Each structure stands twice: as C-alpha cells, then as structure tokens.
N, C-alpha and C positions, 0 to 999 in steps of 0.2 A: 409528365406521369409522376405519381406518388408511389414508391417503392416502399416495403415494409422496412427494409434495413439499407438505406442508400450508400452507407459506408462500406457495406459488403455486397454491393449490386455492380456488375460490370455490363456495361452499354456497349456493344460492338456494333458498328454501322459496317456493313459488308457490302460487297458489289452486288449482293442479291437481296439486300435489305437490313433491317436491324434485328439483332439477337441480343436478349438480356439472359444474363447468367446470375443467378442467386448463389453467390460464393458461400463456403462452409469453414467458416474459421472455428466451429466447433471440432471438426473433424481433421483439418488440415491447416492449423493456424500459420505456420512456416510458410506454406505455399501461398496462401491467400496474401500474405504481407508481401512476398516476393513479386506475385502477379501485379498487385496493386502498384508497387514500386515502379514496375516496368510500364504499366499502363500510364501512370502520372508523369513519368519521363517522355511520355510519347513513343518509347520504344517498339510497340507493337502497330503503330499506324503506318499503313502501306504494306503490311507482312502478308504474302501469300499463303493460301492454302495449298501445300506443295505435295501432299500425299493424301488421295482422297479416294477410299475403297467403298464401292456400292455394297449396301446393306452392312456396313462395320462402322467406319468412322471417317471423319474430315480432319486432318492434322495440319496444325499453322503454328506461328509462333517462333521461327527461326529469325530472330531479330538482327543476326550478323549478315547471313547470306540470302534470306528470305525478304528482305525489305526493298520493295521497289522504290522508295525514296533515298536510298544510299547508293554511293558509287560502288559498295561491295556487293550489290546485288547480283546473284550468280544463280540463273536457275538449275543449273547443273549441280550446284552444291547445296542448293537450299534443303534443309533437312539435317546437314551436318554441324550446324552451327548454334551457338546459345548467346547469352549476354555476357557483358563485361565482368558479372557477377560470379562467385563461386557456385558449384552446383549445390542442390538443396538436399538435404537429408530426407530420405523416405519418411512418409507419413502414411503408411497402408492401415486401412482401416475395415470395417466391416460393411461399408458403404457399397452397395453393388452397383456394378456398371449397366445402366439402363438406358434406353433411348433418351437422349439429351442430356447424358452425364457428361460433365467436363472433368478430365483426367489428365495427368500430366504424363507426357512421352519422356521415354529415358531410353539409355543403351542398356547393354548387359548388367552393368552395375546398378543395383536397386537405389543407390544415392546418387545417381548422374542425371537427374531430372534438373533442369537449368530454367530455359523459357518456352519450349515447345509444349503445346498441349494438343488434345483431341477432343471432338464432341462426338460421341455415339449416335449413329443413324438407329441403332437396334441394340437390344439387350445384349450384353456380351460378357456373361458369366465366367467365362475362362479367363478374364481379366482380374476379377475379384481378387483382394488381397494382395495383388502383385504390381498394381499401379495406384498412385495417390488421387483419389477421386477428390476434387476440391469445389465442385459446384454442379447445379443443374440449371438447363435452360427453362426458364419459366415464361419466355416470350420469344416468338420468331423461328421455332423450331421448323416451320415450314419454309423459311428462307434457308436454314441450314440444309434442308433437304434438296435444294436448287443448286448447292455448290457443285461446281463442275468436277467430275471425277478423272482420276489417272493416278499412275504410278512411274513416273512424274506426270503432273498435269501440264499439258500445252495451254498456254494462255491462260494461266489459273485465275480464280476468283481471288480477292484479297480482303483483309480487315483495312478497311479505309481510315477508321478511327476507333480507338477502345479507350473509354473512359470509366472512371469510378462514378456512379450515379450521384454521390455526395457532392462531386465537382461540376455538375452540369447546372448551369443557371435555369431555372424555371422560365 
C-alpha cells in the first residue's frame, strides 16, 4: 500500500486486523518523533489495549507493564507504566478529538504523556485542547471498533506489531 507520507504513517497490526494512522507532525512534532522512536525500537509490539470504553476510546501503549512479550507484563498494572524515556511536553492544539483521532494519554500533569495513547471511537469534544492529538486513523477503523471492551480488559486485544510505513518493505 502506498501512503501519501510513509515517514509519518503508523501501521499497527492488531489482533483484530490492521489499523493505519496518519501522524500529524505539523501539530505535534515532539509526540510524533517520540512515537516513531518507540515503534522503530519495537517497544509497542505485543502491547495490550488495557482500557477500552464503549462509545469513547481504546487505550494502549503501556510499553512497561502492558507488553505481553516482556517478563514485566502485568495485567493489573497495565496502564500505570511508560517508556524508558522522559515524559513529553504537551502539544495541545485546536485539532478536535473526533472518531478515529489518535491522542496521547496522560496523568493529571499536562506534561506527563509518555508512551500511552488512545483512539477515539466517537467524537470527544470534552478532550479538546487538553490532550495532544497526534494522528488520525485513515484505514482500519472497523478493526478498532472490534477491540474488546473493559476497564480493565480481561484477555485483551493487543498491538501485534507497530511500524512506521517507510520502514516496511513493499
């Protein structure tokens, strides 16, 4: 598949199928760089969707406790961890949270985003300007819709592999 901007396209193979996100370095350059770094290191491979709320969003990206490929995997702690790298400074923008929006999860501190992110199932205007939007699903939203729900999710779906499109051999 040829994408308009392969260097800024994230291809996620999930247990429910492929999801492709067009990343937005124009609105969140720091977040996009950070996500690409983690993807290229394979940090997201095997990470579960630990918090999935029907009609709202599917959250994933805990590369510390949510990675089924690592001995540290702990379903009861998934959602509490991040990467080995420092947190990222917020890049809030006027980009709205719509169905298919990819945005960074964070704690109370606006500058506490690290590796966790979520994909909106539906428009979520109450998140606007409070969370960093870094991408939009351009393919496979029907697969996102199939991700198993729960808080926490029992036997969760996961990201099998996460790659930058430019790194995938055609």
